[in-house]
N, C-alpha and C positions, 0 to 999 in steps of 0.2 A: 635736549629733547629726548625723552625716554623711548625705549624700543617700541612699546605698544602704540605710542602716539605716532611714531614714524610709520609704522605699518598701517595705521588707520588713515593717515594722510596719503600714503602711497596708493592704497586701495581706492580711495575716493578720486584721486587723480586719474587712475586707470579707468574707473567707471565713467568719469566725465569724458575722457577721450573716446571711449567706445561709444558713448551716447552721441557725441558730436559726429563721429564717423558714420553711425547709422543714419542720423538725420540727413547728413550730406549725401549719402548714398541714395536714400529714398527720394530726396529732392532731385538728384541727378536723373534717377530712373523715371520719375514723374515728368521731368522736363523733356527727356529723350523721347518717352512714349508720346507725349503731346505733339512734339515736332515731327518725329519720324512717321507717326501714324495719322497725321493731319491730311486734309484733302489734297494739299499740294504734293504730299508723298505719293499718293495713288496716281495723281495726274502725271507727275514727273516720271514715275516708274514706267507707265505706259508709253509716254513720249520717248523715253530713252530706249525702249524696246520696239519702237515703231518698225525699224528695219527687219527685225525678226518676225514680227507679225505680218508685215506687208513687204515682202522682198522686192516687189516691183513698184512699191509706193502707192498702189491703187487701192484705196479704201472704200470705193463707191459701194454703198449698200452692204458693207462687209461687217455689220454688227456680229454675225455668226463667227467671224474669225476672231474677234476679241473674246467672245464667250468661250470658244474652244481653247484659246490660248490660256485663259484664266483657270478654267476647270482642270486643265492639265498640270497646273502648278501645284506644289504642295502647300496650299494655303489653309489658314483657319477659315471657318465659315464667315466670321466677321470681316476678315480681310477680303474674302471673295465678294461679299455684298458691297463693301466700300469701293472696290475696284470697278464693279458693275455700275457705279454711279458716274463714272468718268468717261463714258463713251455713249454715243447715240446708237441704239439698236437698228434704226432705220437707215441713217446715212453713213455710219462708220466714223463720224467726226469725234474728236476728243471734246470733252465738256469741261470748261474751266472751273476751278474751285469756286465755291460760293454760289453756283447756279442753283436755282430753285426748281424742283420737279413740277410737272403738271399732274393734276389729279384726273385720271381718265377712267373710262369703262371700256371693256371689250368682251366679245363673246368667248365663252369657254369651249374648248375642244370637246366634241361629243356630248354636249348637253345644251339645254336651253338657258343656262344661267348667264348672267352678266357679272363679270368680275371687275371690281374697282381697285385702283391702286395708284401708286406714284410712278411716273415715267420720267427719267432723266433724258433730256433731248437737247439737240443743238439749236433747233428752231421750231416755230409753231407748226409749219406744214408737216413735219415729221410726226407730230402728235396726231394730226388728222389721219395721215396715211396708216399709222399703226392701229388706230381704233377701227378703221374700216377693213384692213387687209390682214391683220395679225389676230391670233387667238391665244387665249391664256390656257396654260396647262400646269398642274401641280406635279412635280417630280421629286425624287429623292436621290441623294448622293452622299457618299461618305467623305468627309473632310477631316484629314488627319485621324482617321479611324472612327469618327463620330458621324452617324447618319443624320442628315438634316433633310427636312422637307421645305420646298420653296416653290414659288410660282414663276414660270417663265413665259416669254412671248414667243410664239411660234408661227411659222409659215409652212405650207405644204412643200414637199419635195419639188424644187423648181427645175430639175435637171432634164425632164422630158419635154420641155417647152421648145417649140419650133422657133419662137422669137425671143430667145434669151437675150436680155439687154446687152448691147455691145460695150457699154460703158463699164460693165462689171467683169472682173477677171473670173471667167467660168471655171478655170482650174482650181480656184479657191473653194469652189462649191461642189464640183461634179467630177466623176469619172464616168464618161458615157452618160447614161441616163440614171445612174446611181449617185447618191450623195458621197462625196469624198470624206469619209469619216476620219481621215488623218488631218483634215483641215477644218471640219465643222462638227458640231455635236448634234445628235438627233435622238429622238425617242419616239417609237411607234411611227416611223416615217414622217415625223414632224421635225423640221429644222429649227433649232433654237437660235433666236436672234438677240436675246437679251433677257434681263431680269425685270419682272414687275414687282416693285417694292411695296411693302405693307399691304398685301392683297387681302381682299375681303369680298364676300358675296354682296353685290350692290343692294342697298335698300332704296326706298322711294326718295328719301332725303338726299342720298348720294346722287341719284340720277337727276333730281331737280336742280341740284347745285351745278352739276356738269352741263345740263341743258341751258342753264341761265348764264353760264360763264362766257365772257366776251370772246375768248379765243376757242377754248375746247368745245363750247357749245355753238356759238353763233358763227365764228369764222370757219370752223370745221364743217358745219352744215353746208356752207357755200362751197367750200373746196371739194367736199365729198360728193357733191352733186354736179360738179364741173366735168366736162368731157376730158378724157385723158390727154388728147392731143392739144388741149388748151391750157394744160397745167405748165406753168413756167417758173414756179418758185419752189424752194426746197430741193428735194431730189427729183422734182418733176415726175416724169413717168417711169424713172429707172426702178425704184423700189416696187412700184405698182406692177410693172411688167414682170418683175421677179416673183412677186408674191401672189398675184391673183390667179 
């Protein structure tokens, strides 16, 4: 075999090996990304850090603790959004992968607008409690140097309440009558409990769909007109006492 032919064959073998290597690397990266960044990744990460987030194990009504923990991490905005799908803003419970959100409406802070969006929750009573006692607010924050705007669910500063719910770890939320900003995140004296996903100003079709929904419309109408002392499902009156 002459020299030119040997060089040609050698170069083609090298090119083929490089091509195969690139394909394998791309497939590996695609596989890793799909698995590492799947819903289970976000759920498992929060579960594994449970003790850091809740040193005494008490997560009652502690959605604000999850939110503060996540916004303090050096996350991309996409990861931040995905993590915020894996806990309930009202109860503080983790939400299993594969759970579908509820489409809800809530009042916007300092306006007469109704904001619609998706809420990830552990149970239907938490949906009702959030729509009645929480308000939506658009805020901005820099994630890895990139400023993003998004909509959060908020409650008023609960720390001046005479009847702070005993089931909630007050130290997680308050220092005296002020919010404990080392433990929770606040904007304009509003404590943030979680993220409202895919937010939009409600139109008539949105509100009609919500009102006609078996749970968000019909069951929540019953729950939200029930006296607090008679509520025995979901977080009961714990979140309500904290937020009203």
